[in-house]
C-alpha positions as CSV (number, residue, x, y, z in Angstrom):
1,M,178.7,27.1,176.2
2,R,176.3,26.1,178.9
3,L,177.2,24.6,182.2
4,N,176.6,20.8,182.4
5,E,174.3,19.4,185.0
6,L,177.2,18.6,187.4
7,E,178.6,22.1,187.1
8,Q,175.1,23.6,187.7
9,E,174.7,21.5,190.8
10,F,178.2,22.4,192.0
11,R,177.5,26.1,191.5
12,R,174.2,25.9,193.3
13,D,175.8,24.0,196.2
14,L,178.5,26.7,196.5
15,Q,175.9,29.5,196.4
16,G,173.8,27.7,199.0
17,V,176.7,27.3,201.4
18,A,177.8,30.9,200.8
19,S,174.2,32.1,201.5
20,D,174.2,30.0,204.8
21,L,177.5,31.6,205.8
22,R,176.1,35.1,205.0
23,W,173.0,34.5,207.1
24,S,175.1,33.0,209.9
25,A,177.4,36.1,209.9
26,V,174.4,38.4,210.2
27,E,173.1,36.4,213.2
28,L,176.6,36.4,214.8
29,L,176.7,40.1,214.3
30,R,173.4,40.5,216.1
31,L,174.6,38.2,219.0
32,S,177.8,40.2,219.2
33,E,175.9,43.4,219.6
34,Q,173.8,41.9,222.4
35,L,176.9,40.6,224.2
36,R,178.5,44.1,223.9
37,R,175.3,45.8,225.3
38,A,175.4,43.3,228.2
39,G,178.9,44.3,229.0
40,N,180.6,41.1,227.7
41,D,183.1,42.7,225.4
42,T,185.5,39.7,225.4
43,D,182.9,37.3,224.1
44,A,181.5,40.0,221.7
45,E,185.0,40.3,220.1
46,A,185.3,36.5,219.8
47,V,181.9,36.3,218.1
48,M,183.0,39.2,215.8
49,R,186.1,37.2,214.8
50,L,183.9,34.3,213.8
51,C,181.7,36.7,211.9
52,D,184.7,38.0,210.0
53,L,185.8,34.4,209.2
54,F,182.3,33.5,207.9
55,Q,182.2,36.6,205.7
56,G,185.6,35.8,204.2
57,D,184.5,32.2,203.5
58,E,181.3,33.4,202.0
59,E,183.1,35.7,199.6
60,R,185.6,32.9,198.6
61,L,182.7,30.4,197.9
62,S,180.8,33.1,195.9
63,G,184.0,33.7,193.9
64,Y,184.3,30.0,193.2
65,A,180.7,29.9,192.0
66,E,181.4,32.8,189.7
67,E,184.5,30.9,188.3
68,I,182.2,28.0,187.5
69,K,179.8,30.3,185.7
70,A,182.7,31.7,183.7
71,R,183.9,28.2,182.9
72,A,187.2,28.7,184.7
73,I,186.3,25.7,186.9
74,T,184.6,22.7,185.3
75,R,183.2,19.5,186.7
76,T,182.7,16.2,184.9
77,K,181.4,12.9,185.9
78,P,184.2,10.6,187.2
79,H,185.2,7.7,184.9
């Protein structure tokens, strides 16, 4: 059974946000490395914690998108 239009849109939205989080985590990693090279280990660690949070959120959203694809999560138009 194919996904309905609302489910397809929902899945695309989740994938888009997950992709944004992935890109943000990569940028944060780059900034953390620059901070570390500049001798600012405290801020580098704080940025790394944010990076870890973003990566976890990205994985969770990607998992939800896969659940939609597998029809474990459905979305219908409200009545």
